[in-house]
PDB file with SEQRES, HELIX, SHEET and CRYST1 records, atoms N, CA, C and O in Angstrom:
SEQRES   1 A   70  MET SER MET GLU THR VAL ALA PHE GLY ASP ALA ASP LEU          
SEQRES   2 A   70  LEU SER TYR GLY ARG ASP PHE ILE SER ASN LEU ASP LEU          
SEQRES   3 A   70  VAL LEU ARG PHE LYS LEU ASN ALA PRO LEU ASN LYS TYR          
SEQRES   4 A   70  ILE ARG GLU THR PHE TYR THR ASP VAL VAL GLY TYR THR          
SEQRES   5 A   70  ASP TYR PRO PHE LEU ASN ARG GLU ASN VAL LYS LYS ASP          
SEQRES   6 A   70  GLU HIS PRO LEU ILE                                          
HELIX    1 AA1 MET A    3  ALA A    7  1                                   5    
HELIX    2 AA2 GLY A   17  SER A   22  1                                   6    
HELIX    3 AA3 LEU A   26  LEU A   32  1                                   7    
HELIX    4 AA4 ARG A   41  THR A   43  5                                   3    
HELIX    5 AA5 ARG A   59  ASN A   61  5                                   3    
CRYST1    1.000    1.000    1.000  90.00  90.00  90.00 P 1           1          
ATOM      1  N   MET A   1       2.352 -10.423  -0.239  1.00  0.00           N  
ATOM      2  CA  MET A   1       3.690  -9.844  -0.160  1.00  0.00           C  
ATOM      3  C   MET A   1       4.390 -10.356   1.092  1.00  0.00           C  
ATOM      4  O   MET A   1       3.754 -10.749   2.070  1.00  0.00           O  
ATOM      5  N   SER A   2       5.692 -10.340   1.034  1.00  0.00           N  
ATOM      6  CA  SER A   2       6.459 -10.861   2.150  1.00  0.00           C  
ATOM      7  C   SER A   2       7.861 -10.260   2.141  1.00  0.00           C  
ATOM      8  O   SER A   2       8.180  -9.394   1.327  1.00  0.00           O  
ATOM      9  N   MET A   3       8.674 -10.734   3.053  1.00  0.00           N  
ATOM     10  CA  MET A   3      10.054 -10.270   3.118  1.00  0.00           C  
ATOM     11  C   MET A   3      10.808 -10.624   1.843  1.00  0.00           C  
ATOM     12  O   MET A   3      11.756  -9.931   1.474  1.00  0.00           O  
ATOM     13  N   GLU A   4      10.396 -11.698   1.165  1.00  0.00           N  
ATOM     14  CA  GLU A   4      11.033 -12.050  -0.100  1.00  0.00           C  
ATOM     15  C   GLU A   4      10.826 -10.947  -1.140  1.00  0.00           C  
ATOM     16  O   GLU A   4      11.690 -10.710  -1.984  1.00  0.00           O  
ATOM     17  N   THR A   5       9.693 -10.289  -1.072  1.00  0.00           N  
ATOM     18  CA  THR A   5       9.403  -9.187  -1.996  1.00  0.00           C  
ATOM     19  C   THR A   5      10.441  -8.083  -1.842  1.00  0.00           C  
ATOM     20  O   THR A   5      10.922  -7.529  -2.831  1.00  0.00           O  
ATOM     21  N   VAL A   6      10.782  -7.769  -0.599  1.00  0.00           N  
ATOM     22  CA  VAL A   6      11.806  -6.756  -0.338  1.00  0.00           C  
ATOM     23  C   VAL A   6      13.181  -7.289  -0.739  1.00  0.00           C  
ATOM     24  O   VAL A   6      13.971  -6.582  -1.365  1.00  0.00           O  
ATOM     25  N   ALA A   7      13.458  -8.531  -0.376  1.00  0.00           N  
ATOM     26  CA  ALA A   7      14.767  -9.118  -0.667  1.00  0.00           C  
ATOM     27  C   ALA A   7      15.066  -9.143  -2.166  1.00  0.00           C  
ATOM     28  O   ALA A   7      16.212  -8.944  -2.570  1.00  0.00           O  
ATOM     29  N   PHE A   8      14.059  -9.384  -2.983  1.00  0.00           N  
ATOM     30  CA  PHE A   8      14.256  -9.433  -4.430  1.00  0.00           C  
ATOM     31  C   PHE A   8      14.224  -8.064  -5.079  1.00  0.00           C  
ATOM     32  O   PHE A   8      14.372  -7.950  -6.296  1.00  0.00           O  
ATOM     33  N   GLY A   9      14.030  -7.008  -4.272  1.00  0.00           N  
ATOM     34  CA  GLY A   9      14.055  -5.662  -4.806  1.00  0.00           C  
ATOM     35  C   GLY A   9      12.757  -5.214  -5.459  1.00  0.00           C  
ATOM     36  O   GLY A   9      12.720  -4.185  -6.133  1.00  0.00           O  
ATOM     37  N   ASP A  10      11.699  -5.980  -5.261  1.00  0.00           N  
ATOM     38  CA  ASP A  10      10.414  -5.617  -5.849  1.00  0.00           C  
ATOM     39  C   ASP A  10       9.688  -4.536  -5.050  1.00  0.00           C  
ATOM     40  O   ASP A  10       8.722  -3.945  -5.533  1.00  0.00           O  
ATOM     41  N   ALA A  11      10.151  -4.281  -3.834  1.00  0.00           N  
ATOM     42  CA  ALA A  11       9.544  -3.248  -2.982  1.00  0.00           C  
ATOM     43  C   ALA A  11      10.595  -2.771  -1.987  1.00  0.00           C  
ATOM     44  O   ALA A  11      11.520  -3.509  -1.650  1.00  0.00           O  
ATOM     45  N   ASP A  12      10.449  -1.550  -1.524  1.00  0.00           N  
ATOM     46  CA  ASP A  12      11.341  -1.017  -0.505  1.00  0.00           C  
ATOM     47  C   ASP A  12      10.730  -1.125   0.891  1.00  0.00           C  
ATOM     48  O   ASP A  12      11.440  -1.132   1.897  1.00  0.00           O  
ATOM     49  N   LEU A  13       9.414  -1.207   0.931  1.00  0.00           N  
ATOM     50  CA  LEU A  13       8.704  -1.213   2.211  1.00  0.00           C  
ATOM     51  C   LEU A  13       7.388  -1.953   2.050  1.00  0.00           C  
ATOM     52  O   LEU A  13       6.705  -1.811   1.036  1.00  0.00           O  
ATOM     53  N   LEU A  14       7.038  -2.737   3.047  1.00  0.00           N  
ATOM     54  CA  LEU A  14       5.743  -3.402   3.071  1.00  0.00           C  
ATOM     55  C   LEU A  14       4.957  -2.870   4.252  1.00  0.00           C  
ATOM     56  O   LEU A  14       5.512  -2.652   5.328  1.00  0.00           O  
ATOM     57  N   SER A  15       3.678  -2.664   4.053  1.00  0.00           N  
ATOM     58  CA  SER A  15       2.821  -2.164   5.126  1.00  0.00           C  
ATOM     59  C   SER A  15       1.773  -3.217   5.468  1.00  0.00           C  
ATOM     60  O   SER A  15       1.176  -3.830   4.584  1.00  0.00           O  
ATOM     61  N   TYR A  16       1.561  -3.413   6.757  1.00  0.00           N  
ATOM     62  CA  TYR A  16       0.608  -4.411   7.228  1.00  0.00           C  
ATOM     63  C   TYR A  16      -0.432  -3.783   8.145  1.00  0.00           C  
ATOM     64  O   TYR A  16      -0.874  -4.434   9.092  1.00  0.00           O  
ATOM     65  N   GLY A  17      -0.834  -2.557   7.900  1.00  0.00           N  
ATOM     66  CA  GLY A  17      -1.753  -1.838   8.770  1.00  0.00           C  
ATOM     67  C   GLY A  17      -3.046  -2.571   9.036  1.00  0.00           C  
ATOM     68  O   GLY A  17      -3.404  -2.780  10.196  1.00  0.00           O  
ATOM     69  N   ARG A  18      -3.753  -2.967   8.003  1.00  0.00           N  
ATOM     70  CA  ARG A  18      -5.031  -3.659   8.184  1.00  0.00           C  
ATOM     71  C   ARG A  18      -4.834  -5.002   8.855  1.00  0.00           C  
ATOM     72  O   ARG A  18      -5.609  -5.382   9.733  1.00  0.00           O  
ATOM     73  N   ASP A  19      -3.789  -5.730   8.444  1.00  0.00           N  
ATOM     74  CA  ASP A  19      -3.529  -7.021   9.078  1.00  0.00           C  
ATOM     75  C   ASP A  19      -3.132  -6.858  10.539  1.00  0.00           C  
ATOM     76  O   ASP A  19      -3.472  -7.701  11.369  1.00  0.00           O  
ATOM     77  N   PHE A  20      -2.422  -5.794  10.860  1.00  0.00           N  
ATOM     78  CA  PHE A  20      -2.014  -5.588  12.249  1.00  0.00           C  
ATOM     79  C   PHE A  20      -3.207  -5.262  13.141  1.00  0.00           C  
ATOM     80  O   PHE A  20      -3.240  -5.668  14.303  1.00  0.00           O  
ATOM     81  N   ILE A  21      -4.189  -4.530  12.607  1.00  0.00           N  
ATOM     82  CA  ILE A  21      -5.376  -4.211  13.394  1.00  0.00           C  
ATOM     83  C   ILE A  21      -6.078  -5.489  13.849  1.00  0.00           C  
ATOM     84  O   ILE A  21      -6.549  -5.566  14.984  1.00  0.00           O  
ATOM     85  N   SER A  22      -6.148  -6.476  12.984  1.00  0.00           N  
ATOM     86  CA  SER A  22      -6.847  -7.714  13.331  1.00  0.00           C  
ATOM     87  C   SER A  22      -5.932  -8.802  13.875  1.00  0.00           C  
ATOM     88  O   SER A  22      -6.402  -9.888  14.217  1.00  0.00           O  
ATOM     89  N   ASN A  23      -4.632  -8.529  13.960  1.00  0.00           N  
ATOM     90  CA  ASN A  23      -3.656  -9.502  14.467  1.00  0.00           C  
ATOM     91  C   ASN A  23      -2.612  -8.768  15.297  1.00  0.00           C  
ATOM     92  O   ASN A  23      -1.516  -8.487  14.813  1.00  0.00           O  
ATOM     93  N   LEU A  24      -2.944  -8.463  16.527  1.00  0.00           N  
ATOM     94  CA  LEU A  24      -1.984  -7.734  17.360  1.00  0.00           C  
ATOM     95  C   LEU A  24      -0.734  -8.556  17.646  1.00  0.00           C  
ATOM     96  O   LEU A  24       0.281  -8.012  18.083  1.00  0.00           O  
ATOM     97  N   ASP A  25      -0.800  -9.851  17.403  1.00  0.00           N  
ATOM     98  CA  ASP A  25       0.363 -10.728  17.535  1.00  0.00           C  
ATOM     99  C   ASP A  25       0.937 -11.069  16.157  1.00  0.00           C  
ATOM    100  O   ASP A  25       1.410 -12.183  15.931  1.00  0.00           O  
ATOM    101  N   LEU A  26       0.892 -10.117  15.257  1.00  0.00           N  
ATOM    102  CA  LEU A  26       1.278 -10.327  13.859  1.00  0.00           C  
ATOM    103  C   LEU A  26       2.710 -10.844  13.719  1.00  0.00           C  
ATOM    104  O   LEU A  26       2.965 -11.722  12.895  1.00  0.00           O  
ATOM    105  N   VAL A  27       3.627 -10.328  14.492  1.00  0.00           N  
ATOM    106  CA  VAL A  27       5.029 -10.759  14.389  1.00  0.00           C  
ATOM    107  C   VAL A  27       5.153 -12.246  14.717  1.00  0.00           C  
ATOM    108  O   VAL A  27       5.843 -12.982  14.011  1.00  0.00           O  
ATOM    109  N   LEU A  28       4.489 -12.688  15.784  1.00  0.00           N  
ATOM    110  CA  LEU A  28       4.517 -14.107  16.140  1.00  0.00           C  
ATOM    111  C   LEU A  28       3.881 -14.955  15.042  1.00  0.00           C  
ATOM    112  O   LEU A  28       4.390 -16.026  14.710  1.00  0.00           O  
ATOM    113  N   ARG A  29       2.784 -14.488  14.486  1.00  0.00           N  
ATOM    114  CA  ARG A  29       2.132 -15.229  13.401  1.00  0.00           C  
ATOM    115  C   ARG A  29       3.064 -15.348  12.198  1.00  0.00           C  
ATOM    116  O   ARG A  29       3.109 -16.404  11.566  1.00  0.00           O  
ATOM    117  N   PHE A  30       3.799 -14.305  11.871  1.00  0.00           N  
ATOM    118  CA  PHE A  30       4.756 -14.373  10.769  1.00  0.00           C  
ATOM    119  C   PHE A  30       5.882 -15.350  11.099  1.00  0.00           C  
ATOM    120  O   PHE A  30       6.282 -16.140  10.244  1.00  0.00           O  
ATOM    121  N   LYS A  31       6.392 -15.307  12.314  1.00  0.00           N  
ATOM    122  CA  LYS A  31       7.480 -16.217  12.706  1.00  0.00           C  
ATOM    123  C   LYS A  31       7.064 -17.668  12.588  1.00  0.00           C  
ATOM    124  O   LYS A  31       7.854 -18.517  12.174  1.00  0.00           O  
ATOM    125  N   LEU A  32       5.812 -17.957  12.954  1.00  0.00           N  
ATOM    126  CA  LEU A  32       5.319 -19.332  12.936  1.00  0.00           C  
ATOM    127  C   LEU A  32       4.620 -19.707  11.639  1.00  0.00           C  
ATOM    128  O   LEU A  32       4.181 -20.844  11.466  1.00  0.00           O  
ATOM    129  N   ASN A  33       4.521 -18.745  10.730  1.00  0.00           N  
ATOM    130  CA  ASN A  33       3.775 -18.957   9.493  1.00  0.00           C  
ATOM    131  C   ASN A  33       2.353 -19.413   9.805  1.00  0.00           C  
ATOM    132  O   ASN A  33       1.801 -20.285   9.133  1.00  0.00           O  
ATOM    133  N   ALA A  34       1.775 -18.808  10.836  1.00  0.00           N  
ATOM    134  CA  ALA A  34       0.428 -19.139  11.294  1.00  0.00           C  
ATOM    135  C   ALA A  34      -0.611 -18.349  10.506  1.00  0.00           C  
ATOM    136  O   ALA A  34      -0.297 -17.304   9.937  1.00  0.00           O  
ATOM    137  N   PRO A  35      -1.835 -18.840  10.470  1.00  0.00           N  
ATOM    138  CA  PRO A  35      -2.881 -18.118   9.733  1.00  0.00           C  
ATOM    139  C   PRO A  35      -3.214 -16.785  10.391  1.00  0.00           C  
ATOM    140  O   PRO A  35      -3.067 -16.625  11.603  1.00  0.00           O  
ATOM    141  N   LEU A  36      -3.660 -15.836   9.586  1.00  0.00           N  
ATOM    142  CA  LEU A  36      -4.033 -14.512  10.091  1.00  0.00           C  
ATOM    143  C   LEU A  36      -5.542 -14.426  10.276  1.00  0.00           C  
ATOM    144  O   LEU A  36      -6.311 -15.051   9.545  1.00  0.00           O  
ATOM    145  N   ASN A  37      -5.955 -13.633  11.278  1.00  0.00           N  
ATOM    146  CA  ASN A  37      -7.371 -13.288  11.399  1.00  0.00           C  
ATOM    147  C   ASN A  37      -7.724 -12.393  10.227  1.00  0.00           C  
ATOM    148  O   ASN A  37      -6.915 -11.558   9.822  1.00  0.00           O  
ATOM    149  N   LYS A  38      -8.898 -12.549   9.686  1.00  0.00           N  
ATOM    150  CA  LYS A  38      -9.360 -11.645   8.627  1.00  0.00           C  
ATOM    151  C   LYS A  38      -9.904 -10.383   9.274  1.00  0.00           C  
ATOM    152  O   LYS A  38     -10.654 -10.451  10.248  1.00  0.00           O  
ATOM    153  N   TYR A  39      -9.535  -9.255   8.744  1.00  0.00           N  
ATOM    154  CA  TYR A  39     -10.028  -7.995   9.306  1.00  0.00           C  
ATOM    155  C   TYR A  39     -11.439  -7.710   8.819  1.00  0.00           C  
ATOM    156  O   TYR A  39     -11.858  -8.159   7.752  1.00  0.00           O  
ATOM    157  N   ILE A  40     -12.150  -6.958   9.626  1.00  0.00           N  
ATOM    158  CA  ILE A  40     -13.502  -6.527   9.285  1.00  0.00           C  
ATOM    159  C   ILE A  40     -13.466  -5.009   9.193  1.00  0.00           C  
ATOM    160  O   ILE A  40     -13.474  -4.316  10.210  1.00  0.00           O  
ATOM    161  N   ARG A  41     -13.426  -4.506   7.982  1.00  0.00           N  
ATOM    162  CA  ARG A  41     -13.244  -3.074   7.750  1.00  0.00           C  
ATOM    163  C   ARG A  41     -14.288  -2.221   8.475  1.00  0.00           C  
ATOM    164  O   ARG A  41     -13.982  -1.121   8.936  1.00  0.00           O  
ATOM    165  N   GLU A  42     -15.506  -2.724   8.573  1.00  0.00           N  
ATOM    166  CA  GLU A  42     -16.577  -1.947   9.203  1.00  0.00           C  
ATOM    167  C   GLU A  42     -16.307  -1.668  10.682  1.00  0.00           C  
ATOM    168  O   GLU A  42     -16.906  -0.759  11.257  1.00  0.00           O  
ATOM    169  N   THR A  43     -15.411  -2.442  11.302  1.00  0.00           N  
ATOM    170  CA  THR A  43     -15.124  -2.229  12.725  1.00  0.00           C  
ATOM    171  C   THR A  43     -13.922  -1.316  12.963  1.00  0.00           C  
ATOM    172  O   THR A  43     -13.592  -1.022  14.112  1.00  0.00           O  
ATOM    173  N   PHE A  44     -13.268  -0.868  11.902  1.00  0.00           N  
ATOM    174  CA  PHE A  44     -12.115   0.013  12.074  1.00  0.00           C  
ATOM    175  C   PHE A  44     -12.551   1.310  12.747  1.00  0.00           C  
ATOM    176  O   PHE A  44     -13.543   1.927  12.357  1.00  0.00           O  
ATOM    177  N   TYR A  45     -11.804   1.704  13.748  1.00  0.00           N  
ATOM    178  CA  TYR A  45     -11.980   3.003  14.411  1.00  0.00           C  
ATOM    179  C   TYR A  45     -13.348   3.171  15.070  1.00  0.00           C  
ATOM    180  O   TYR A  45     -13.895   4.273  15.103  1.00  0.00           O  
ATOM    181  N   THR A  46     -13.889   2.089  15.586  1.00  0.00           N  
ATOM    182  CA  THR A  46     -15.140   2.187  16.341  1.00  0.00           C  
ATOM    183  C   THR A  46     -14.846   2.037  17.819  1.00  0.00           C  
ATOM    184  O   THR A  46     -13.768   1.580  18.200  1.00  0.00           O  
ATOM    185  N   ASP A  47     -15.794   2.417  18.646  1.00  0.00           N  
ATOM    186  CA  ASP A  47     -15.608   2.330  20.095  1.00  0.00           C  
ATOM    187  C   ASP A  47     -16.034   0.993  20.670  1.00  0.00           C  
ATOM    188  O   ASP A  47     -15.477   0.551  21.675  1.00  0.00           O  
ATOM    189  N   VAL A  48     -16.999   0.344  20.061  1.00  0.00           N  
ATOM    190  CA  VAL A  48     -17.596  -0.841  20.668  1.00  0.00           C  
ATOM    191  C   VAL A  48     -16.962  -2.138  20.180  1.00  0.00           C  
ATOM    192  O   VAL A  48     -16.620  -3.000  20.990  1.00  0.00           O  
ATOM    193  N   VAL A  49     -16.803  -2.287  18.878  1.00  0.00           N  
ATOM    194  CA  VAL A  49     -16.270  -3.518  18.304  1.00  0.00           C  
ATOM    195  C   VAL A  49     -15.034  -3.165  17.494  1.00  0.00           C  
ATOM    196  O   VAL A  49     -14.984  -2.136  16.821  1.00  0.00           O  
ATOM    197  N   GLY A  50     -14.052  -4.026  17.573  1.00  0.00           N  
ATOM    198  CA  GLY A  50     -12.853  -3.777  16.783  1.00  0.00           C  
ATOM    199  C   GLY A  50     -11.608  -4.229  17.486  1.00  0.00           C  
ATOM    200  O   GLY A  50     -11.523  -5.370  17.938  1.00  0.00           O  
ATOM    201  N   TYR A  51     -10.650  -3.358  17.583  1.00  0.00           N  
ATOM    202  CA  TYR A  51      -9.284  -3.656  18.022  1.00  0.00           C  
ATOM    203  C   TYR A  51      -9.125  -4.771  19.054  1.00  0.00           C  
ATOM    204  O   TYR A  51      -8.225  -5.597  18.898  1.00  0.00           O  
ATOM    205  N   THR A  52      -9.926  -4.836  20.068  1.00  0.00           N  
ATOM    206  CA  THR A  52      -9.716  -5.787  21.159  1.00  0.00           C  
ATOM    207  C   THR A  52     -10.505  -7.079  21.000  1.00  0.00           C  
ATOM    208  O   THR A  52     -10.427  -7.942  21.875  1.00  0.00           O  
ATOM    209  N   ASP A  53     -11.249  -7.245  19.937  1.00  0.00           N  
ATOM    210  CA  ASP A  53     -12.102  -8.418  19.776  1.00  0.00           C  
ATOM    211  C   ASP A  53     -11.471  -9.565  18.996  1.00  0.00           C  
ATOM    212  O   ASP A  53     -11.980 -10.685  19.048  1.00  0.00           O  
ATOM    213  N   TYR A  54     -10.404  -9.326  18.291  1.00  0.00           N  
ATOM    214  CA  TYR A  54      -9.809 -10.371  17.477  1.00  0.00           C  
ATOM    215  C   TYR A  54      -9.041 -11.352  18.364  1.00  0.00           C  
ATOM    216  O   TYR A  54      -8.365 -10.933  19.304  1.00  0.00           O  
ATOM    217  N   PRO A  55      -9.138 -12.663  18.071  1.00  0.00           N  
ATOM    218  CA  PRO A  55      -8.449 -13.650  18.918  1.00  0.00           C  
ATOM    219  C   PRO A  55      -6.939 -13.640  18.704  1.00  0.00           C  
ATOM    220  O   PRO A  55      -6.449 -13.466  17.588  1.00  0.00           O  
ATOM    221  N   PHE A  56      -6.222 -13.832  19.801  1.00  0.00           N  
ATOM    222  CA  PHE A  56      -4.775 -13.987  19.742  1.00  0.00           C  
ATOM    223  C   PHE A  56      -4.444 -15.426  19.389  1.00  0.00           C  
ATOM    224  O   PHE A  56      -5.247 -16.333  19.609  1.00  0.00           O  
ATOM    225  N   LEU A  57      -3.276 -15.621  18.848  1.00  0.00           N  
ATOM    226  CA  LEU A  57      -2.783 -16.956  18.550  1.00  0.00           C  
ATOM    227  C   LEU A  57      -2.522 -17.658  19.876  1.00  0.00           C  
ATOM    228  O   LEU A  57      -1.894 -17.089  20.770  1.00  0.00           O  
ATOM    229  N   ASN A  58      -2.998 -18.879  20.005  1.00  0.00           N  
ATOM    230  CA  ASN A  58      -2.737 -19.644  21.227  1.00  0.00           C  
ATOM    231  C   ASN A  58      -2.778 -21.129  20.931  1.00  0.00           C  
ATOM    232  O   ASN A  58      -3.029 -21.543  19.799  1.00  0.00           O  
ATOM    233  N   ARG A  59      -2.532 -21.917  21.948  1.00  0.00           N  
ATOM    234  CA  ARG A  59      -2.480 -23.362  21.767  1.00  0.00           C  
ATOM    235  C   ARG A  59      -3.806 -23.938  21.274  1.00  0.00           C  
ATOM    236  O   ARG A  59      -3.820 -24.946  20.568  1.00  0.00           O  
ATOM    237  N   GLU A  60      -4.892 -23.318  21.636  1.00  0.00           N  
ATOM    238  CA  GLU A  60      -6.198 -23.841  21.264  1.00  0.00           C  
ATOM    239  C   GLU A  60      -6.514 -23.647  19.785  1.00  0.00           C  
ATOM    240  O   GLU A  60      -7.225 -24.465  19.201  1.00  0.00           O  
ATOM    241  N   ASN A  61      -6.001 -22.580  19.164  1.00  0.00           N  
ATOM    242  CA  ASN A  61      -6.351 -22.353  17.758  1.00  0.00           C  
ATOM    243  C   ASN A  61      -5.193 -22.627  16.794  1.00  0.00           C  
ATOM    244  O   ASN A  61      -5.252 -22.238  15.628  1.00  0.00           O  
ATOM    245  N   VAL A  62      -4.147 -23.291  17.275  1.00  0.00           N  
ATOM    246  CA  VAL A  62      -3.034 -23.693  16.408  1.00  0.00           C  
ATOM    247  C   VAL A  62      -2.688 -25.139  16.723  1.00  0.00           C  
ATOM    248  O   VAL A  62      -2.537 -25.503  17.890  1.00  0.00           O  
ATOM    249  N   LYS A  63      -2.563 -25.956  15.700  1.00  0.00           N  
ATOM    250  CA  LYS A  63      -2.205 -27.357  15.907  1.00  0.00           C  
ATOM    251  C   LYS A  63      -0.734 -27.448  16.270  1.00  0.00           C  
ATOM    252  O   LYS A  63       0.119 -26.914  15.562  1.00  0.00           O  
ATOM    253  N   LYS A  64      -0.434 -28.130  17.383  1.00  0.00           N  
ATOM    254  CA  LYS A  64       0.935 -28.209  17.868  1.00  0.00           C  
ATOM    255  C   LYS A  64       1.873 -28.865  16.852  1.00  0.00           C  
ATOM    256  O   LYS A  64       3.030 -28.460  16.735  1.00  0.00           O  
ATOM    257  N   ASP A  65       1.399 -29.854  16.131  1.00  0.00           N  
ATOM    258  CA  ASP A  65       2.299 -30.506  15.174  1.00  0.00           C  
ATOM    259  C   ASP A  65       2.680 -29.587  14.015  1.00  0.00           C  
ATOM    260  O   ASP A  65       3.688 -29.812  13.346  1.00  0.00           O  
ATOM    261  N   GLU A  66       1.867 -28.545  13.779  1.00  0.00           N  
ATOM    262  CA  GLU A  66       2.212 -27.591  12.730  1.00  0.00           C  
ATOM    263  C   GLU A  66       3.137 -26.485  13.262  1.00  0.00           C  
ATOM    264  O   GLU A  66       3.950 -25.936  12.519  1.00  0.00           O  
ATOM    265  N   HIS A  67       3.003 -26.169  14.550  1.00  0.00           N  
ATOM    266  CA  HIS A  67       3.759 -25.075  15.155  1.00  0.00           C  
ATOM    267  C   HIS A  67       4.263 -25.519  16.539  1.00  0.00           C  
ATOM    268  O   HIS A  67       3.641 -25.188  17.548  1.00  0.00           O  
ATOM    269  N   PRO A  68       5.352 -26.246  16.598  1.00  0.00           N  
ATOM    270  CA  PRO A  68       5.818 -26.803  17.871  1.00  0.00           C  
ATOM    271  C   PRO A  68       6.226 -25.776  18.917  1.00  0.00           C  
ATOM    272  O   PRO A  68       6.369 -26.127  20.088  1.00  0.00           O  
ATOM    273  N   LEU A  69       6.420 -24.509  18.529  1.00  0.00           N  
ATOM    274  CA  LEU A  69       6.813 -23.496  19.504  1.00  0.00           C  
ATOM    275  C   LEU A  69       5.659 -23.003  20.359  1.00  0.00           C  
ATOM    276  O   LEU A  69       5.880 -22.362  21.386  1.00  0.00           O  
ATOM    277  N   ILE A  70       4.436 -23.292  19.953  1.00  0.00           N  
ATOM    278  CA  ILE A  70       3.257 -22.825  20.694  1.00  0.00           C  
ATOM    279  C   ILE A  70       2.950 -23.801  21.793  1.00  0.00           C  
ATOM    280  O   ILE A  70       1.995 -23.605  22.544  1.00  0.00           O  
TER     281      ILE A  70                                                      
END                                                                             
């Protein structure tokens, strides 16, 4: 699903809860059409592993020729 889904009237609201948990930089990833980290459901709401362990988008994990803004 995407903003096109809303634009075409197929939905009124899109939710990205699970994707946001594993991609705290989700807005930037959407702007750059960058790949998303896959979430690991077993780590949701735990104290040791989860929210802070997922990698952020950076120059090392994105090819510059694909995303010149990084």
